[in-house]
C-alpha positions in Angstrom: -6.0 -9.1 -11.1 -3.2 -8.6 -8.8 -4.0 -8.6 -5.1 -2.0 -7.1 -2.4 -4.2 -4.9 -0.5 -4.7 -4.2 3.4 -7.2 -3.2 6.0 -7.4 -2.3 9.9 -9.3 -1.6 12.5 -9.5 2.2 12.2 -12.2 3.6 10.2 -11.9 6.3 7.6 -14.0 8.2 5.0 -12.4 7.8 1.6 -13.6 9.6 -1.8 -14.1 6.8 -4.3 -13.2 9.5 -7.1 -11.1 12.6 -6.6 -12.3 15.7 -7.9 -15.4 14.4 -8.9 -19.0 13.6 -7.3 -17.7 11.7 -4.1 -19.1 8.6 -2.8 -18.0 7.7 0.5 -17.3 4.3 1.9 -16.3 3.5 5.4 -12.8 1.7 5.2 -10.0 0.8 7.7 -6.7 -0.8 8.2 -5.1 -3.4 10.9 -1.4 -2.1 11.1 0.9 0.1 9.4 4.7 1.3 9.7 6.2 4.5 9.2 8.7 2.9 6.9 10.3 4.7 3.6 12.1 3.4 0.7 11.7 2.7 -3.0 9.6 0.2 -4.8 10.3 -1.0 -8.4 7.1 -2.8 -9.7 7.8 -6.0 -11.6 4.2 -6.6 -12.7 1.3 -4.1 -13.5 -0.5 -3.4 -10.4 -3.7 -1.8 -9.3 -3.6 1.9 -7.8 -6.3 2.4 -5.1 -7.4 5.2 -3.0 -7.0 3.1 0.2 -4.7 0.3 1.4 -7.6 -2.5 1.0 -9.2 -4.6 -1.5 -12.3 -2.7 -1.0 -10.5 0.6 -2.1 -11.6 2.5 -5.1 -9.5 1.3 -8.0 -8.3 4.3 -10.1 -5.6 2.9 -12.8 -2.6 0.9 -12.8 1.0 1.4 -12.0 3.2 -0.2 -15.0 5.8 -3.0 -14.6 9.5 -1.2 -14.3 8.1 2.0 -12.7 9.8 3.1 -9.7 8.1 4.7 -6.8 9.4 6.4 -3.5 6.9 5.2 -0.7 6.5 6.8 2.9 4.3 4.3 4.9 3.6 0.5 4.8 0.5 -1.4 5.7 -0.7 -4.8 6.2 -4.4 -5.2 5.4 -6.5 -7.8 3.7 -3.7 -10.2 3.5 -1.4 -8.2 1.6 1.2 -5.6 1.9 0.6 -2.3 0.8 2.7 0.8 0.0 1.5 4.3 0.1 3.2 6.1 -3.0 3.3 9.2 -4.8 2.3 9.1 -8.3 1.1 12.2 -10.7 1.2 14.4 -7.8 -1.2 12.6 -5.7 -0.9 9.9 -2.9 -2.0 6.3 -3.9 -1.9 2.8 -2.6 -0.4 -0.5 -4.0 -0.6 -3.9 -3.1 2.9 -5.3 -3.5 2.7 -8.7 -2.4 1.0 -11.4 -0.1 1.5 -11.4 3.5 2.9 -14.8 4.7 2.7 -15.8 8.5 6.2 -15.7 10.0 7.7 -13.4 6.9 7.9 -10.1 7.7 8.2 -7.5 4.9 12.0 -6.9 5.1 12.4 -10.8 4.4 9.7 -10.9 1.8 11.4 -9.2 -0.9 14.4 -11.4 -0.3 12.4 -14.7 -0.3 10.8 -13.3 -3.8 7.3 -12.8 -2.3 6.9 -9.4 -3.4 5.6 -7.8 -6.9 8.8 -5.8 -7.2 12.0 -5.1 -5.6 12.4 -2.9 -2.3 15.5 -0.5 -2.2 16.7 1.9 0.5 14.6 0.7 3.0 14.4 3.1 6.1 12.7 1.4 9.3 13.6 4.3 11.8 9.8 5.5 11.8 8.9 2.2 13.5 5.5 1.1 13.9 2.5 3.5 13.7 1.6 3.8 17.4 -1.8 5.7 17.0 -3.7 5.5 13.7 -4.0 8.7 12.0 -5.4 9.7 8.7 -4.1 7.8 5.7 
């Protein structure tokens, strides 16, 4: 099992299965940044419906896959990315957070389960928590 998932203090209702009978769970996350970039996965990772260890798992992403992400989360002790895969938004944990090591440096210090490229931080930190 690869960790790498994150929560916050804002609650949301999230479906456990898309397009099937829906079971809802109240989930939240702590912090998010409106950062964009690409992430190449170097090990298989679980794909989830929410950036949290409590988020429903719905498949995996394979090693070597390249994804574009549009939001970064810090939750449950992990760095999370919101990615587009098979025409749907998903969340993957990409590394364990380490006190004093910001996301930008985590990749350089090999603390992530892949490689970040084309990182655009101009979106800044999310000021008001909105839907995922």
